[in-house]
C-alpha positions in Angstrom: -41.9 -31.8 -1.2 -40.8 -32.1 -4.8 -37.1 -31.6 -5.5 -36.3 -28.3 -7.3 -34.4 -28.9 -10.6 -31.5 -26.7 -9.4 -31.1 -28.7 -6.2 -29.8 -31.9 -7.8 -26.1 -32.8 -8.0 -26.6 -33.4 -11.8 -27.7 -29.8 -12.2 -24.9 -28.3 -10.1 -22.2 -30.4 -11.7 -23.4 -29.7 -15.3 -23.5 -26.0 -14.5 -19.7 -26.2 -13.7 -18.9 -27.2 -17.3 -17.8 -23.8 -18.5 -15.3 -23.4 -15.6 -14.1 -27.0 -16.2 -13.4 -26.4 -19.8 -11.6 -23.2 -19.2 -9.4 -24.9 -16.6 -8.7 -27.9 -18.9 -7.7 -25.8 -21.9 -5.3 -23.8 -19.8 -3.8 -26.6 -17.7 -3.4 -29.1 -20.6 -2.0 -26.7 -23.2 1.7 -27.5 -22.8 1.1 -31.2 -22.6 -1.2 -31.2 -25.6 1.3 -29.2 -27.7 4.1 -31.6 -26.8 1.9 -34.6 -27.7 0.8 -33.0 -30.9 4.4 -32.4 -32.0 5.2 -36.1 -31.3 2.2 -37.2 -33.4 3.2 -35.0 -36.3 6.8 -36.3 -36.0 5.7 -39.9 -35.9 2.2 -40.1 -37.3 0.1 -43.1 -36.2 -1.1 -45.4 -38.9 -4.6 -45.5 -37.2 -6.3 -44.4 -34.0 -8.2 -46.7 -31.6 -10.9 -45.2 -29.3 -11.4 -46.9 -26.0 -14.3 -46.1 -23.7 -17.7 -47.1 -22.3 -21.0 -45.3 -22.0 -20.5 -41.5 -22.2 -16.8 -41.9 -22.8 -17.6 -44.1 -25.8 -19.8 -41.3 -27.2 -16.9 -38.9 -26.8 -14.9 -41.4 -28.9 -17.6 -41.2 -31.7 -17.0 -37.4 -31.6 -13.3 -37.9 -31.7 -13.6 -40.3 -34.7 -15.3 -37.6 -36.7 -12.8 -34.9 -35.9 -9.7 -37.1 -36.4 -10.9 -38.5 -39.7 -12.1 -35.2 -41.2 -9.3 -32.9 -39.9 -6.3 -35.4 -40.1 -7.4 -38.1 -42.5 -6.4 -40.9 -40.0 -8.5 -44.0 -39.9 -10.2 -44.1 -36.5 -12.2 -47.0 -35.0 -13.5 -48.2 -31.6 -11.5 -50.8 -29.8 -13.3 -54.0 -28.5 -12.2 -54.2 -24.8 -13.5 -57.8 -24.5 -10.9 -59.0 -27.0 -8.3 -58.5 -24.3 -10.3 -58.8 -21.1 -12.5 -61.8 -22.0 -11.1 -63.5 -25.0 -7.4 -63.0 -24.3 -6.8 -62.0 -27.9 -4.5 -59.0 -27.7 -4.4 -56.9 -30.9 -1.4 -56.3 -33.1 -1.4 -52.5 -33.0 2.2 -51.4 -33.6 2.2 -47.8 -34.7 -1.4 -47.2 -33.6 -2.5 -44.4 -31.3 -5.0 -45.4 -28.6 -7.1 -42.7 -27.0 -8.6 -44.1 -23.8 -11.4 -42.0 -22.3 -12.8 -42.5 -18.8 -14.2 -40.6 -15.9 -12.9 -43.0 -13.2 -10.2 -44.9 -15.0 -11.0 -47.9 -12.9 -13.1 -50.3 -15.1 -11.1 -53.6 -15.4 -11.9 -54.2 -19.1 -10.7 -50.7 -20.1 -7.5 -51.1 -18.1 -6.9 -54.6 -19.6 -7.5 -53.3 -23.1 -5.1 -50.3 -22.6 -2.4 -52.6 -21.2 -2.8 -55.1 -24.1 -2.6 -52.2 -26.7 0.5 -50.9 -25.0 2.1 -54.3 -25.0 1.1 -54.7 -28.7 3.0 -51.6 -29.7 0.4 -48.8 -29.5 1.0 -45.4 -28.0 -1.7 -45.1 -25.3 -3.0 -41.7 -24.2 -5.5 -41.6 -21.3 -8.0 -38.8 -21.2 -9.2 -39.4 -17.6 -10.7 -37.5 -14.7 -8.6 -39.5 -12.2 -4.9 -39.1 -13.1 -3.9 -41.5 -10.4 -6.1 -44.3 -11.7 -5.1 -47.7 -13.1 -6.0 -46.6 -16.6 -3.7 -43.6 -16.3 -0.9 -45.8 -15.1 -1.3 -48.0 -18.1 -0.8 -45.1 -20.5 2.2 -43.5 -22.0 0.7 -40.0 -21.5 -2.2 -38.6 -19.5 -4.4 -35.6 -20.4 -6.4 -35.0 -17.2 -10.0 -33.9 -17.7 -9.8 -31.5 -14.7 -13.6 -31.9 -14.1 -13.2 -32.2 -10.3 -15.3 -34.6 -8.2 -18.4 -35.8 -10.0 -20.8 -37.6 -7.6 -24.0 -37.7 -9.6 -24.2 -41.1 -11.4 -25.1 -39.2 -14.6 -21.8 -38.0 -16.1 -22.1 -34.4 -17.4 -19.2 -32.1 -16.8 -16.7 -35.0 -17.3 -18.3 -35.8 -20.6 -18.1 -32.2 -21.8 -14.5 -32.1 -20.6 -13.6 -35.2 -22.6 -15.1 -33.6 -25.8 -13.1 -30.4 -25.1 -9.9 -32.4 -24.5 -10.4 -34.2 -27.8 -11.0 -31.0 -29.7 -7.9 -29.4 -28.1 -5.7 -32.3 -29.1 -7.1 -32.4 -32.7 -6.6 -28.6 -33.1 -3.0 -28.8 -31.9 -2.2 -32.0 -33.9 -3.7 -30.6 -37.1 -2.4 -27.1 -36.6 -5.9 -25.7 -37.1 -5.7 -22.1 -35.7 -9.4 -21.5 -36.3 -10.4 -24.4 -34.2 -8.0 -23.4 -31.5 -9.4 -19.9 -31.4 -13.0 -21.3 -31.3 -12.0 -23.4 -28.3 -10.9 -20.3 -26.4 -14.5 -19.0 -26.8 -16.1 -22.3 -25.8 -16.4 -21.6 -22.1 -18.5 -18.5 -22.8 -20.6 -20.5 -25.3 -21.2 -23.2 -22.7 -22.3 -20.5 -20.2 -24.8 -19.2 -22.8 -25.9 -22.7 -23.6 -26.7 -23.5 -20.0 -28.8 -20.4 -19.7 -31.0 -21.4 -22.6 -34.1 -23.1 -21.4 -35.4 -26.2 -23.2 -37.6 -27.2 -20.2 -40.7 -26.2 -22.0 -40.5 -29.6 -23.6 -41.0 -31.3 -20.2 -44.8 -31.5 -20.3 -44.9 -33.2 -23.7 -42.1 -35.6 -22.8 -43.2 -36.4 -19.3 -45.5 -39.2 -20.5 -43.6 -40.3 -23.6 -42.7 -44.0 -23.8 -40.1 -43.8 -26.7 -37.9 -41.2 -28.4 -35.4 -41.0 -31.2 -32.2 -38.9 -30.9 -30.7 -38.1 -34.3 -27.5 -36.5 -35.4 -24.8 -36.7 -38.0 -21.1 -36.0 -38.1 -19.9 -34.7 -34.8 -23.5 -34.4 -33.7 -24.0 -38.2 -33.8 -22.0 -38.5 -30.5 -24.4 -35.9 -28.9 -27.4 -38.0 -30.1 -25.9 -41.1 -28.5 -25.2 -39.3 -25.3 -28.8 -37.8 -25.2 -30.3 -41.2 -25.7 -28.2 -42.7 -22.9 -29.1 -39.9 -20.5 -32.8 -40.2 -21.2 -32.7 -43.9 -20.5 -30.7 -43.7 -17.3 -32.1 -40.5 -15.7 -35.7 -40.4 -17.0 -36.7 -44.1 -17.6 -37.5 -43.1 -21.2 -36.6 -45.6 -23.9 -34.5 -43.6 -26.3 -32.6 -44.8 -29.4 -29.9 -42.8 -31.2 -29.5 -42.9 -35.0 -27.3 -41.2 -37.5 -29.5 -39.0 -39.7 -28.3 -41.1 -42.6 -29.9 -44.2 -41.0 -33.3 -43.1 -40.0 -34.8 -43.9 -43.4 -33.2 -47.4 -43.3 -35.9 -48.8 -41.0 -36.4 -46.6 -38.0 -38.8 -44.4 -40.0 -41.3 -47.2 -39.9 -42.1 -46.5 -36.2 -42.8 -42.8 -36.7 -46.4 -41.9 -36.0 -48.2 -38.8 -34.9 -46.7 -37.4 -31.7 -43.6 -39.6 -31.8 -40.8 -37.4 -30.3 -37.6 -37.0 -32.2 -34.7 -34.9 -30.8 -32.5 -33.7 -33.7 -28.9 -32.4 -33.3 -27.5 -30.3 -36.1 -24.5 -28.1 -36.7 -23.6 -25.6 -39.4 -21.4 -27.8 -41.6 -21.9 -29.9 -44.7 -24.4 -32.2 -42.9 -26.8 -29.4 -42.1 -29.0 -29.4 -45.2 -29.6 -33.1 -45.0 -30.3 -33.1 -41.3 -32.7 -30.1 -41.7 -34.5 -31.8 -44.5 -34.9 -35.0 -42.4 -36.4 -32.9 -39.6 -38.8 -31.4 -42.1 -39.8 -34.8 -43.4 -40.3 -36.2 -39.9 -42.5 -33.2 -38.9 -44.5 -33.8 -42.1 -45.2 -37.3 -40.9 -46.6 -36.0 -37.6 -43.5 -36.5 -35.4 -42.9 -34.1 -32.5 -39.6 -32.7 -33.8 -37.3 -30.9 -31.5 -34.5 -29.4 -33.6 -31.3 -28.1 -31.9 -28.6 -26.4 -33.9 -30.6 -25.3 -37.0 -33.8 -23.5 -38.1 -36.9 -25.6 -38.9 -39.8 -27.4 -37.3 -39.6 -27.4 -33.5 -36.4 -25.3 -33.5 -34.8 -24.8 -30.1 -32.7 -21.9 -29.1 -29.0 -22.6 -29.2 -25.6 -21.0 -28.6 -23.7 -20.4 -31.8 -20.2 -21.7 -31.9 -17.8 -23.3 -34.4 -19.6 -26.2 -36.0 -17.0 -28.7 -34.8 -17.8 -27.6 -31.2 -21.5 -27.1 -31.7 -22.4 -30.6 -30.2 -20.6 -29.6 -27.0 -22.8 -26.6 -26.5 -26.0 -28.5 -27.5 -25.4 -31.3 -25.1 -24.9 -28.7 -22.3 -28.4 -27.3 -23.0 -29.7 -30.8 -23.2 -28.4 -31.7 -19.7 -30.6 -29.0 -18.1 -33.6 -30.5 -19.9 -32.8 -34.1 -18.9 -32.4 -33.1 -15.3 -35.8 -31.4 -15.2 -37.5 -34.2 -17.1 -36.1 -36.8 -14.8 -37.7 -35.1 -11.8 -41.0 -34.6 -13.7 -41.1 -38.3 -14.5 -40.6 -39.2 -10.8 -36.9 -40.2 -11.0 -33.8 -39.0 -9.1 -31.2 -38.1 -11.7 -28.4 -38.5 -9.2 -29.3 -42.1 -8.4 -30.8 -43.9 -11.4 -32.2 -47.4 -10.6 -29.6 -50.3 -10.6 -26.7 -48.0 -11.6 -23.5 -47.0 -9.9 -21.0 -44.2 -10.6 -18.2 -46.5 -11.4 -19.1 -49.4 -13.6 -16.4 -52.1 -13.3 -17.0 -54.2 -16.4 -14.8 -57.2 -16.8 
């Protein structure tokens, strides 16, 4: 008997995201306010993001928010510099945000320890506050996602995005973003109820796909591409909407699926125009977050938070597509829940 989509752990855990975010925003408020006050009093000269997989994608989202809301240069750390090459960075006055579900990957722990020893302030956003990564940090912002047993990270990823947005709102003093965060759990509930599974028949036999976004939506595109690879066995590549015409456009042919993430900010006209162009070339465009060819229903929320709601709707699609393609989204081939990269 075929597994029902709502019987998987991935489905049940992703469905918990609204409650997780509500719990996180309440439980972390005092700690975030205190950390934000410290950062305003001693502003970091730069921010380093540390993470792998979905956590790295949360870092891409963080980079956009920090650079646009605070004007602080933000870049991804290279964990292997410390764990493999024994070349610790000189990071005095830098803030490191280390994001992880388990907090147990040796390379992340080594990089956090090296950054701390090099003078950085290390803050861990981690779902396991008793983990080695948390122990290596000056401060910990728990993700409060609860146990996540499906190999595919869903609610912990959304919790990481919410934690980043909460910190940026407090650090920048953005009352509008803070108010929008209070409404995010309800938006996630709405997003989960929206049904994108009508795309399943056309994607069930696809061999490749592009996921496209820009600004805060690029992290969502990266996350979608990863989930399609790991849960659906579908080769998917993520691109910034600004990069598609720099080479990837050459592979577009009739029926080629392109999942586009948009949000109602300054990037929207360009992303919508790209979607129109791709549809004109015969691509199967699936547009989330804007009106246009292949538009999908979406929950409306502050543009900075739109990618969080869109990825919640996407998770329901990915779960159903995984089953339709004959996979188990909870146990992808060759993968484990905790990836202990050295």
